[in-house]
C-alpha positions in Angstrom: 0.0 0.0 0.0 1.5 3.4 -1.0 2.6 5.7 1.8 0.8 8.6 -0.1 -1.5 8.6 -3.1 -3.7 11.1 -4.9 -5.5 13.3 -3.9 -3.1 13.8 -0.9 -1.9 17.4 -0.5 1.9 17.9 -1.0 3.8 20.9 0.0 6.6 21.8 -2.5 9.2 24.4 -1.4 11.3 26.2 -4.0 8.3 25.8 -6.3 9.5 28.3 -8.8 12.8 26.5 -9.4 13.6 24.0 -12.1 13.0 20.9 -10.0 10.3 22.5 -7.8 8.2 23.8 -10.7 8.3 20.5 -12.6 7.4 18.7 -9.3 4.4 20.8 -8.9 3.2 20.1 -12.4 3.9 16.4 -12.2 2.1 16.0 -8.9 -1.0 17.9 -10.4 -0.9 15.6 -13.4 -1.0 12.6 -11.2 -4.0 13.9 -9.3 -2.3 15.2 -6.1 -3.2 18.5 -4.5 -0.3 20.9 -4.2 0.6 23.8 -2.0 3.5 25.6 -3.6 5.9 27.8 -1.6 7.9 30.6 -3.0 9.7 33.6 -1.6 7.9 36.7 -3.0 4.4 37.8 -4.0 5.6 38.4 -7.6 6.8 34.8 -7.8 3.5 33.5 -6.4 1.5 35.4 -9.0 3.8 34.2 -11.8 3.6 30.6 -10.7 -0.2 30.7 -10.2 -0.6 32.1 -13.7 1.6 29.4 -15.1 -0.3 26.6 -13.4 -3.6 28.2 -14.6 -2.3 28.1 -18.1 -0.7 24.7 -18.1 -3.2 22.9 -15.8 -6.6 24.7 -16.5 -8.5 22.0 -14.8 -6.8 22.4 -11.4 -9.3 23.8 -8.9 -8.6 26.2 -6.0 -8.7 23.1 -3.8 -6.1 21.3 -5.9 -3.5 24.1 -6.1 -2.6 27.1 -3.9 0.5 29.1 -3.6 2.0 30.4 -0.3 4.8 33.0 0.3 7.5 32.5 2.8 10.2 35.2 2.6 13.8 34.7 3.5 13.0 33.1 6.8 16.4 33.4 8.3 17.1 37.0 7.4 17.1 39.6 10.2 13.7 41.1 10.8 11.7 38.3 9.2 9.1 36.3 11.2 10.3 33.4 13.2 11.1 30.4 11.0 8.8 28.0 12.8 5.8 30.4 12.5 6.4 31.0 8.8 6.7 27.3 8.0 3.9 26.0 10.3 1.5 28.5 8.7 1.6 26.4 5.5 1.6 22.9 6.9 -2.0 22.5 7.9 -3.8 19.8 5.8 -0.5 18.6 4.3 0.4 14.9 4.1 3.7 15.0 2.3 6.6 17.5 1.6 9.0 17.9 -1.3 11.7 20.2 -0.1 13.7 21.6 -3.1 14.4 25.1 -1.8 18.1 26.1 -1.6 20.3 28.8 -3.1 21.2 27.5 -6.7 24.0 29.8 -7.7 27.7 29.8 -7.8 28.3 33.5 -7.5 27.9 34.2 -3.7 31.0 35.3 -1.8 30.2 34.3 1.8 29.9 30.5 2.2 27.2 31.2 4.9 25.0 32.6 2.2 24.8 29.0 0.9 25.1 27.1 4.1 22.7 28.9 6.4 19.6 28.8 4.1 20.3 25.1 3.1 20.8 23.9 6.7 18.3 26.0 8.6 15.7 25.8 5.8 15.9 22.0 5.9 15.9 21.7 9.7 13.0 24.2 9.9 10.9 22.1 7.7 11.7 18.9 9.6 11.1 20.5 13.1 7.8 22.0 12.1 6.6 18.9 10.2 7.2 16.9 13.4 4.2 18.6 14.9 1.8 17.4 12.3 0.9 13.7 12.5 -0.7 13.7 9.1 2.7 14.3 7.4 4.0 10.8 6.4 7.0 11.5 4.1 9.4 14.3 3.5 11.5 14.2 0.3 14.6 16.3 0.3 16.3 17.3 -3.0 20.1 17.1 -2.6 22.8 16.8 -5.3 25.6 14.5 -6.4 27.7 17.4 -5.2 26.8 16.2 -1.7 28.2 12.8 -2.6 31.5 13.7 -4.2 33.3 16.5 -6.1 32.7 16.4 -9.9 36.4 16.7 -10.6 38.7 14.0 -9.1 42.2 12.9 -9.7 41.2 9.3 -10.5 38.0 7.5 -11.6 35.9 5.9 -8.9 32.3 4.8 -8.5 30.4 6.7 -5.8 27.3 5.4 -4.0 24.7 6.7 -1.6 27.0 5.9 1.3 29.5 8.6 0.2 29.6 12.3 1.3 31.7 15.1 -0.2 34.0 15.9 2.7 36.4 17.5 0.2 34.1 20.4 -0.4 33.4 20.9 3.3 37.1 20.9 4.2 37.8 23.3 1.3 35.2 25.8 2.6 36.5 25.5 6.1 40.1 26.1 4.9 39.5 28.7 2.2 36.3 30.5 3.3 35.3 33.1 0.8 38.2 32.1 -1.4 36.6 28.7 -2.0 35.0 28.2 -5.4 31.3 28.8 -5.9 30.8 25.1 -6.6 32.7 24.1 -3.4 30.5 26.4 -1.4 27.3 25.0 -3.0 28.4 21.4 -2.5 29.4 22.0 1.1 25.9 23.5 1.8 24.3 20.4 0.3 26.5 18.1 2.4 25.8 20.0 5.6 22.1 20.3 5.0 21.8 16.5 4.3 23.9 15.6 7.4 21.8 17.9 9.5 18.6 16.2 8.3 19.9 12.7 9.0 21.1 13.7 12.4 17.8 15.3 13.3 15.9 12.1 12.3 18.4 9.9 14.3 18.1 12.1 17.3 14.3 11.9 17.1 14.1 8.2 16.1 10.6 6.8 16.9 9.1 10.2 17.6 8.5 11.5 14.1 5.3 11.0 12.2 7.2 10.9 8.9 10.2 9.3 7.2 12.6 11.2 5.1 14.0 10.3 1.7 16.8 12.1 -0.1 17.2 12.4 -3.9 20.6 13.5 -5.1 20.5 14.4 -8.8 23.4 14.7 -11.2 23.5 17.4 -13.9 19.9 17.9 -14.9 18.9 18.3 -18.5 15.6 18.5 -20.4 12.6 20.7 -21.1 11.8 23.8 -19.0 8.6 24.0 -17.0 7.8 27.7 -17.4 7.5 30.3 -20.2 10.4 32.8 -20.2 10.1 35.2 -23.1 13.4 34.0 -24.6 16.5 32.0 -23.6 18.1 35.2 -22.4 15.6 34.9 -19.5 17.0 31.6 -18.3 18.1 31.6 -14.6 18.5 27.9 -14.1 22.1 26.8 -14.6 21.0 23.6 -16.4 18.9 25.6 -19.0 21.7 28.1 -19.5 24.2 25.4 -20.1 22.0 23.5 -22.5 21.3 26.5 -24.5 24.9 27.6 -24.6 26.4 24.2 -25.4 23.9 23.1 -27.9 22.0 25.9 -29.7 24.0 29.2 -29.5 25.4 30.4 -32.8 28.3 30.9 -33.1 29.1 28.3 -30.4 31.3 29.0 -27.4 34.8 27.7 -27.0 34.3 23.9 -27.1 34.9 21.5 -24.2 33.0 18.5 -25.6 35.2 15.9 -24.0 34.5 17.0 -20.4 32.4 14.1 -18.9 29.4 14.7 -16.6 26.8 12.5 -14.9 23.6 13.4 -16.5 19.9 12.9 -15.6 16.7 13.8 -17.4 14.5 16.3 -15.4 11.5 14.0 -16.0 13.3 11.1 -14.2 14.3 13.4 -11.4 10.7 14.4 -10.8 9.5 10.8 -11.1 11.9 9.8 -8.4 10.5 12.4 -6.1 7.0 11.1 -6.7 8.0 7.5 -6.1 9.8 8.6 -3.0 6.5 10.0 -1.7 4.6 6.8 -2.5 6.8 3.8 -2.1 7.2 2.4 1.5 10.7 1.1 0.7 11.9 4.6 -0.1 11.6 5.7 3.6 14.9 6.5 5.3 16.8 6.0 2.0 19.2 8.2 0.0 19.0 7.8 -3.8 21.4 9.0 -6.5 19.6 10.3 -9.6 21.8 9.8 -12.6 21.4 8.1 -15.9 25.0 7.7 -17.1 28.2 9.6 -17.9 28.2 11.6 -21.1 30.0 14.5 -22.8 28.5 17.3 -24.9 30.0 15.5 -27.9 27.7 12.6 -27.2 24.8 15.1 -27.6 26.2 16.4 -30.9 26.6 12.8 -32.1 23.0 12.0 -31.1 21.7 15.0 -32.9 23.3 13.9 -36.1 22.2 10.3 -35.6 18.6 11.4 -35.3 19.0 14.1 -38.1 17.7 16.8 -35.7 18.0 20.3 -37.0 20.5 20.6 -39.9 22.1 23.6 -38.3 23.2 21.6 -35.3 25.4 19.5 -37.5 27.0 22.7 -38.9 27.5 24.1 -35.4 28.7 20.8 -33.8 30.1 18.2 -36.3 29.6 14.6 -35.1 32.3 12.1 -34.7 32.7 9.2 -37.1 32.0 5.7 -35.7 35.7 5.1 -35.6 36.3 8.3 -33.7 33.6 7.4 -31.2 35.1 4.0 -30.5 38.6 5.5 -30.0 37.6 8.3 -27.7 39.0 8.0 -24.1 37.5 10.1 -21.4 39.7 11.9 -18.8 39.4 10.6 -15.2 35.9 11.2 -13.8 33.6 10.1 -11.0 30.8 7.8 -11.7 27.7 8.0 -9.5 25.9 4.8 -9.1 22.1 4.7 -9.8 21.9 1.0 -8.9 19.8 1.7 -5.8 17.3 3.8 -7.7 16.9 1.0 -10.3 16.5 -1.6 -7.6 14.3 0.1 -5.0 12.4 2.7 -7.1 12.2 0.5 -10.3 13.6 3.4 -12.3 14.3 3.1 -16.0 16.4 6.1 -16.9 16.1 8.1 -20.1 19.1 8.4 -22.5 20.7 11.4 -24.2 18.8 10.9 -27.5 15.4 10.9 -25.6 16.3 14.0 -23.6 17.7 15.8 -26.7 14.6 15.1 -28.8 12.4 16.4 -26.0 14.6 19.5 -25.6 14.5 20.3 -29.3 10.7 19.8 -29.4 10.3 22.1 -26.4 12.6 24.9 -27.6 11.5 24.5 -31.2 7.8 24.9 -30.3 8.7 28.2 -28.6 10.3 29.4 -31.8 13.8 29.6 -30.4 15.5 27.2 -32.9 14.7 28.8 -36.3 18.3 29.7 -36.8 19.2 26.0 -36.9 16.5 24.9 -39.3 
C-alpha cells in the first residue's frame, strides 16, 4: 500500500525553481493536490498564472501558492511560525528550496539557508501527525566532487567531505561550486542527524534524492533563452544551440539525468514504502557534450546543429577515451524505485521539441 497517493496534499518548497516547478506540475498531473511555496508575491503570482495556463482543470482546492520570505534574514518572522502556517492539511513534503547559484561570496549565504531551511521544515513537520513522508532534494555534489584525480564509483554511502574541508580552509576564497556542494552536504547531514536524534518520535520518514547534472525541457514560459536563470537551462542553450558556439569543451564528462526522471523519483519517494529512510542518487549515465552532438546527427535533428557541432565518425567514437571522472551509481534507484532512466537521445529530442515549439531554434532549421 502506498505511503501517499492522490489526492493527498503535497507541500513543495522552492516551487518556482527548475525541479520544484516540474514537481508541482507532475504532482498535479498525477492527481495530487499541491501547495507551492515561493519567496515573493511576484513569484507567487507568476507561478499561479503558469499553473492556470498549463493545468486549467486544477481547482482552487487542488493548487494554492504560499509565500515565505527569506525566513532566516534579520527582521523576518520566526522560521517556525512561517513554516507552520503552510503545513495545515499537508500529508507530504517535497523540499527543493536552496540557493542555486555559484556567485555568492560568503559561504554562509549558501550554508545557512540550506541547513536552517531543511531543519526548519523537519522540526515544524514533526508537529503534524498527518505528514508521512518528507522528500529532500540534494545533489551529487553532496556525494563527491565532480572533478577528481582518478576515476571511482560513488554510492549513496559517500559524502563530499572534500568540499566541506575546502570551505573551512578557504572561506570566501573557495570556489562557488565548493560552497554550494558544502551546503548540500551539511544540510543533508543535519537532516539525517535530526531524524536519528528523534528516532521513533517523528510521524514521517525522510527520503533524499541526489540528482546529477539535470537536462531536459523547462517547466515555465520565459520570453526568450536570455531569460533563463537555471544553470541547467543556460548550459543546455549555450552548449547546444547558440550560434556561433562558445569555445568547445566537448570531452568533459558529466553525470547526466533527465528532469522527468528526477521528478518521477521524487513522486515515487513519496509513494513507495521502501523509499523511507533512504538516499538515492539520480543519474542516468556519464556523457559528454560531444555525445549530444553525435545523437543530434544520428537522429537528423536540425541541420544547423550538425553545422555548429560536427559529429564524430563511428571510428572516432570508439577510439575516444574520457579523462578521469567520477561515476555516481544509480543501482539503488533502479533496484528500489524501479527506475528506467532516459538516455541522451530521448532528452535531446524532448529539448528540441520544447525549444522548437517556442520558436527559439529557427536559426538552426
